[in-house]
Structures are given as C-alpha cells and as structure tokens.
C-alpha positions as CSV (number, residue, x, y, z in Angstrom):
1,M,-19.4,-15.4,-6.4
2,N,-19.4,-14.3,-2.8
3,A,-19.9,-10.6,-2.9
4,S,-18.0,-10.2,0.3
5,L,-14.9,-11.4,-1.5
6,T,-15.2,-9.6,-4.8
7,D,-17.9,-8.6,-7.2
8,R,-15.8,-8.0,-10.2
9,F,-12.4,-8.7,-11.7
10,A,-10.3,-5.9,-13.2
11,E,-8.4,-6.9,-16.3
12,L,-5.0,-5.9,-17.7
13,R,-4.1,-7.0,-21.2
14,A,-0.3,-7.2,-21.7
15,P,1.0,-5.6,-24.9
16,A,1.9,-8.1,-27.6
17,Q,5.6,-7.2,-27.3
18,W,5.9,-8.3,-23.7
19,Q,8.0,-11.5,-23.4
20,A,8.5,-11.6,-19.6
21,V,7.0,-10.0,-16.5
22,D,8.3,-10.1,-12.9
23,F,6.2,-10.4,-9.7
24,I,7.4,-9.5,-6.2
25,S,5.6,-8.7,-2.9
26,D,6.1,-8.4,0.8
27,L,9.5,-6.5,0.8
28,H,8.3,-4.5,3.9
29,L,10.9,-1.8,3.1
30,Q,11.9,0.3,6.1
31,A,14.8,2.4,7.1
32,S,15.8,0.0,9.9
33,H,16.4,-2.8,7.4
34,P,19.2,-1.5,5.2
35,A,20.2,-4.9,3.8
36,T,16.8,-5.6,2.3
37,F,16.7,-2.1,0.9
38,A,20.2,-2.6,-0.7
39,C,19.0,-5.9,-2.2
40,W,15.9,-4.1,-3.7
41,Q,18.1,-1.3,-5.0
42,R,20.4,-3.9,-6.8
43,F,17.3,-5.5,-8.3
44,L,16.0,-2.3,-9.7
45,Q,19.4,-1.4,-11.1
46,R,20.0,-4.6,-13.0
47,P,21.4,-4.3,-16.5
48,P,18.8,-4.3,-19.3
49,T,19.5,-7.9,-20.3
50,E,18.3,-9.1,-16.9
51,R,15.1,-7.1,-16.7
52,A,11.6,-8.2,-17.6
53,D,9.2,-6.1,-19.7
54,A,7.2,-5.1,-16.7
55,L,7.3,-5.3,-12.9
56,F,4.3,-6.2,-10.8
57,I,4.4,-5.4,-7.0
58,L,1.6,-7.3,-5.3
59,G,1.4,-5.5,-2.0
60,D,3.4,-4.7,1.1
61,L,6.2,-3.0,-0.7
62,F,6.6,-1.0,2.5
63,E,6.4,-2.0,6.1
64,V,3.9,0.8,6.7
65,W,2.6,3.7,4.7
66,V,0.7,6.3,6.8
67,G,0.0,8.8,4.0
68,D,1.6,10.4,0.9
69,D,2.7,13.4,3.0
70,V,5.6,11.4,4.4
71,L,7.4,12.4,1.2
72,E,7.1,16.0,2.1
73,A,8.0,15.8,5.8
74,P,11.0,17.8,7.1
75,A,14.3,16.6,5.7
76,D,15.9,16.2,9.2
77,R,13.7,13.1,9.8
78,I,15.1,9.7,8.9
79,D,12.0,8.1,7.5
80,P,11.0,10.8,5.0
81,A,14.5,10.8,3.6
82,F,14.2,7.0,3.2
83,W,10.8,7.2,1.5
84,R,12.1,9.8,-0.9
85,R,15.1,7.6,-1.7
86,C,12.7,4.8,-2.4
87,A,10.6,7.0,-4.7
88,D,13.6,8.2,-6.6
89,L,14.8,4.6,-7.3
90,L,11.5,3.3,-8.3
91,H,10.6,6.3,-10.4
92,A,13.9,5.9,-12.3
93,H,13.1,2.2,-12.9
94,S,9.7,3.1,-14.2
95,Q,11.2,5.2,-17.0
96,H,12.3,2.1,-18.8
97,T,10.1,-0.6,-17.2
98,P,6.4,-0.1,-16.4
99,V,5.7,-0.8,-12.7
100,Y,2.3,-1.9,-11.5
101,F,1.3,-1.8,-7.9
102,M,-1.4,-3.6,-5.9
103,A,-2.0,-2.4,-2.4
104,G,-1.2,-4.8,0.5
105,N,-2.3,-4.8,4.1
106,R,0.6,-2.5,5.1
107,D,0.5,0.1,2.2
108,F,-3.1,0.4,1.2
109,L,-3.0,4.2,2.0
110,L,-0.6,4.9,-0.9
111,G,-2.6,7.5,-2.8
112,H,-2.4,9.3,-6.1
113,E,0.4,11.6,-5.1
114,G,2.5,8.7,-3.8
115,M,1.8,6.6,-6.9
116,S,2.9,9.4,-9.1
117,A,6.1,10.0,-7.1
118,F,7.0,6.3,-7.4
119,G,6.0,6.2,-11.1
120,M,3.6,3.3,-10.6
121,H,0.3,2.3,-12.2
122,A,-2.4,1.2,-9.7
123,L,-3.9,-2.3,-9.9
124,A,-7.1,-3.3,-8.3
125,D,-7.2,-6.4,-6.1
126,P,-7.8,-8.8,-7.7
127,T,-6.8,-8.3,-11.3
128,V,-6.6,-10.7,-14.2
129,L,-3.5,-10.3,-16.3
130,A,-4.0,-11.5,-19.9
131,F,-0.5,-12.5,-21.1
132,Q,0.7,-14.8,-23.8
133,G,-2.7,-16.2,-24.5
134,Q,-3.5,-17.1,-20.9
135,R,-5.3,-15.5,-18.0
136,W,-3.4,-15.1,-14.7
137,L,-5.2,-14.0,-11.5
138,L,-3.2,-11.6,-9.3
139,S,-4.0,-10.7,-5.7
140,H,-2.1,-9.6,-2.6
141,G,-3.8,-12.5,-0.9
142,D,-5.1,-11.2,2.4
143,A,-8.7,-11.0,1.3
144,L,-8.7,-14.7,0.9
145,C,-7.4,-15.6,4.4
146,L,-11.0,-16.1,5.6
147,D,-10.1,-18.1,8.7
148,D,-8.4,-15.0,10.2
149,T,-11.7,-13.5,11.2
150,D,-10.2,-10.8,13.5
151,Y,-8.0,-9.6,10.6
152,M,-10.9,-9.7,8.1
153,Q,-13.0,-7.5,10.4
154,F,-10.0,-5.1,10.8
155,R,-9.4,-5.1,7.0
156,A,-13.0,-4.2,6.3
157,E,-12.8,-1.3,8.8
158,V,-9.5,0.2,7.6
159,R,-10.4,-0.1,3.9
160,S,-13.6,2.0,4.4
161,P,-13.5,5.6,3.2
162,E,-14.7,6.8,6.5
163,W,-11.9,5.2,8.5
164,Q,-9.2,6.4,6.0
165,S,-10.6,9.9,5.9
166,A,-10.5,10.1,9.7
167,F,-7.0,8.6,10.0
168,L,-5.5,10.9,7.3
169,A,-7.0,13.9,9.1
170,Q,-4.7,13.3,12.0
171,S,-1.2,14.7,12.2
172,L,1.7,12.7,10.7
173,I,3.1,12.2,14.2
174,E,-0.2,10.8,15.4
175,R,-0.6,8.5,12.4
176,E,2.9,7.1,12.9
177,A,2.2,6.4,16.6
178,V,-1.0,4.5,15.6
179,A,1.0,2.5,13.0
180,R,3.7,1.6,15.6
181,G,1.0,0.4,17.9
182,L,-0.6,-1.8,15.2
183,R,2.7,-3.2,14.2
184,A,3.5,-4.1,17.8
185,Q,0.2,-5.9,18.1
186,S,0.9,-7.8,14.9
187,E,4.4,-8.8,16.0
188,A,3.0,-10.0,19.4
189,R,0.4,-12.1,17.7
190,K,3.1,-13.6,15.4
191,R,5.2,-14.5,18.4
192,N,2.3,-16.1,20.2
193,S,1.6,-18.4,17.3
194,A,5.2,-19.0,16.1
195,H,5.4,-22.3,17.9
196,D,2.6,-23.7,15.7
197,P,2.5,-22.8,12.0
198,Q,-0.9,-24.4,11.7
199,L,-2.3,-21.4,13.7
200,W,-1.3,-19.0,10.9
201,A,-4.2,-18.2,8.6
202,D,-3.7,-19.2,5.0
203,V,-5.6,-18.6,1.8
204,D,-8.9,-20.4,1.8
205,T,-8.8,-23.1,-1.0
206,P,-12.6,-23.0,-1.9
207,A,-12.5,-19.2,-2.1
208,A,-9.3,-19.3,-4.3
209,R,-11.0,-21.9,-6.6
210,Q,-14.1,-19.7,-6.8
211,W,-12.1,-16.7,-7.8
212,L,-10.2,-18.6,-10.5
213,Q,-13.3,-20.2,-11.9
214,Q,-15.1,-16.8,-12.0
215,A,-12.1,-15.1,-13.6
216,G,-11.6,-17.8,-16.2
217,A,-8.0,-18.3,-15.0
218,Q,-6.1,-21.4,-14.0
219,T,-3.4,-19.8,-11.8
220,L,-3.5,-17.5,-8.8
221,I,-0.4,-15.5,-8.0
222,H,-0.3,-13.8,-4.6
223,G,1.8,-12.8,-1.6
224,H,0.9,-11.9,2.0
225,T,1.4,-15.2,3.7
226,H,5.2,-15.3,3.5
227,R,5.0,-19.0,2.6
228,P,6.4,-19.4,-0.9
229,A,5.1,-22.5,-2.5
230,T,3.1,-23.9,-5.4
231,H,-0.3,-25.4,-4.5
232,D,-2.4,-27.8,-6.6
233,L,-6.0,-26.8,-6.1
234,G,-7.4,-29.5,-8.3
235,D,-9.1,-29.4,-11.7
236,G,-5.9,-27.9,-13.2
237,L,-6.0,-24.9,-10.9
238,K,-2.9,-23.7,-9.1
239,R,-1.8,-21.2,-6.5
240,F,1.7,-19.7,-6.6
241,V,2.8,-17.9,-3.4
242,L,5.4,-15.2,-3.7
243,S,8.4,-15.0,-1.3
244,D,8.7,-12.2,1.2
245,W,12.1,-10.4,1.3
246,D,14.4,-10.3,4.4
247,A,18.1,-10.0,3.6
248,E,18.9,-10.1,7.3
249,A,17.1,-13.4,8.0
250,Q,19.0,-16.7,8.4
251,P,18.9,-17.9,5.7
252,P,18.1,-14.6,3.9
253,R,15.1,-14.5,1.6
254,A,14.5,-12.6,-1.6
255,E,13.0,-14.0,-4.7
256,V,11.3,-12.9,-8.0
257,L,8.7,-14.9,-9.8
258,R,9.1,-14.5,-13.5
259,L,6.4,-15.3,-16.0
260,T,7.2,-16.1,-19.7
261,A,5.6,-18.0,-22.5
262,T,7.0,-21.2,-20.9
263,G,5.4,-20.6,-17.5
264,L,6.5,-19.4,-14.1
265,Q,10.0,-19.6,-12.7
266,R,11.4,-18.6,-9.3
267,L,14.5,-16.5,-9.4
268,P,16.5,-16.2,-6.1
269,L,18.3,-12.9,-5.7
270,K,21.7,-12.3,-4.2
271,T,21.1,-10.8,-0.7
272,A,24.8,-10.2,0.3
C-alpha cells in the first residue's frame, strides 16, 4: 500500500437491523442556490416509508466551510442564518436516522462543534462499511485523483494541522475572503478545461484497485468528480461514482445511491 494514499482503513460495521443505506455527496449547499437547498430539504423530510436506515454524506455537503464559528456569527448576515437552517434540518433528521459524514475538499474544516450541531458522526476517508455480509469501500474520492498534481499538493498543504491552525486563527471575514479567492481560482480552472473533459482529473484506476484489494472490498463508492457512472476495474472490482446536486442546471441533477441486500440502485430525486 502506498503510504501517501492511506496507511489504514477505518471500519464501520452496520447494525444487523439495517436493511438499506443511502449515499449522497457534492451537494455544495450555499445560500445563493435555493433550489438545490429546497431539494435537499425535501429529501430530508421524506416520509418514514421512503427513508433508509442510515444516511452517508461522502463530502462536499457545503460549497465552502471556513470554520464552525459561522454558526455563531451575527444574525443579520445571510450566510450564518443559512448555515443554522442547514444545521436545524440535518439535526432533526439525525434524530430518527443516523447520519455519517466524510469530509470533502470543500468542507474539511467542519469540526467537533459543527458535527454536533448537525447531528452527524464523523467518518475517516477512506472507511470500509461492513453491510449485509459484504465490505464496501467509501471515500470522497479526491485523494485518488493522482494526475491532478497541483491539487494533490494543495490538498496536502490545507489538510496539515499547521495550515488549519493558522487559517482558523484569522477572523471570519478574512477566512471568507480567502475562500472566495480559492473558489474563483477553481471556477476559472474549470472554465479553461471545460472544452475538453479529458483534461479533468479522474480517479486513478491502479490506486483504486490497490485500495480495494487492501481493504478486502469489491466496490468503491465515492463522489468528488461529478461524473456519476459505474466503472468495471477488472477482477470483479467496481467503482460507483455519486452524482453531484444542482437543481438549477439544465437538466437538473440530484440523485441518491441506495444500498440494500440486492445491491446498489440509483434513485433520481425530484428537483422542481
């Protein structure tokens, strides 16, 4: 196992009574995208007959998270009110359905106070889910996009305790300004490569196979790339990519991946 990828696999054993679990990722919730937020709210408030036994959020629930203190910011600011609304909805959902959260590349600064406010249980990346007699490997997916060398260097920097401590020591206004700058750079990079999807970094197949073999699993479930698909990696190994959510796109996108004893099923959601 390449130590630069992972040196261990966390494991979560599903309770015997679980019959179905749902996976979502890359909702990129933000106050400026109310349609996606409304779709997410409807999803959380579904009747009991439509819910799974657990919800797994595999990263990038939020467009950006600059620190748990956004929940305590002055009430006259739009974003803090939005974050508190998100927290209230998800915490209410967690009272009847356990919610597990794995950090993505946009919300890796969600800390203990934020996790508690949202009612979520933290998941390491990667984590093996033992469910219905099989092992399923879960990841956000960005750590496997090895060809994106610039991002991998950036990821290593911002995931370090030193960088995070220095960043969180700044004022909320300063952190939000930094986040806006990073998002602008990311959007510019997307626009520059939009004409050629082959330029977009994807999950490295040998690395994904290595993870699966070391984890004793046959299927990797991840998000991050915004390219929902099922990939055959050979030797019985598969990679399921979650959909991102954008209710304002044409066509709109929002999908849940549900796992039951019979396997994985993609469930499109109503976005109107």
